[in-house]
N, C-alpha and C positions, 0 to 999 in steps of 0.2 A: 245479635251482638257480635262485634268484631273480635277476632282472636287477639289475645294479649300479646302474643309473640309473632305478629304478622311480619314476615320478612319484607324489607324494602329493597326492591330490585332496581338496578340501573336500567337505562333505556336499552343498553346492549344485552343485559341479562334477560330483559323482557322480550326482546326480539328473538333471542335464542329459544326461549320457552314457547313462543308463538311460531317458531320456524319461519320467520320473516326477516326482512332487512330492518335496520334501525329506523328507517324512514316511516314505517307503518306505525309503531308505537308513538313516535313523535307527532304524527298526524292525528292520532287519537287524542293526544294531549292538547294539541292546538285547537281541535274541534270540540274539546270538552266532552268526549265520548267515553272517557275512562277516568276514574279517580286517580289523583296523583298527589304527591307531597313535595313541597319545596323545602329543601334543607339548605338554607343559605342560597347560594346560586345554583345548587344542584337539584335535579328533578329525580324523584324516586317514585316507583309504582309499587303499591302494596301487592303482594302475591295474591291476596284475596280479591283484589280488583280485577286481576287477570282471570282468575277462576270465574268470577261473576260475568265478565265480558264473554268468555268462552261459552259459559252456560246459556247466556242470553241469546247467543247466535247459533246454538245447537238446534238442528232440525231432526226430529224423530221420524223414522220411516213409517209409512202408512201401508197397512196390509189391504190390498184390493181384493175384493171377492170376484172370482171368475164367473162369468156368465156361462150358461150351458153351450152357447155357440162357440166359445173359445176352446180350443183343444191344445193340449201340451204337445210339443214337437216330438 
């Protein structure tokens, strides 16, 4: 269920949150890779959509087991 008070961010605010240029969130919108809302002529991105996008792209580290032949330096 979506939060009731989900903030709608401008493209500039979304870019700041992602630490990218404004071109990146605009490209995500054009490619329909992120949810967005049209408010008249304006485009807004729900904060939850950005969190979902970040979470979907998060890669967790993998712990590799060392074999006996490998030695620590």
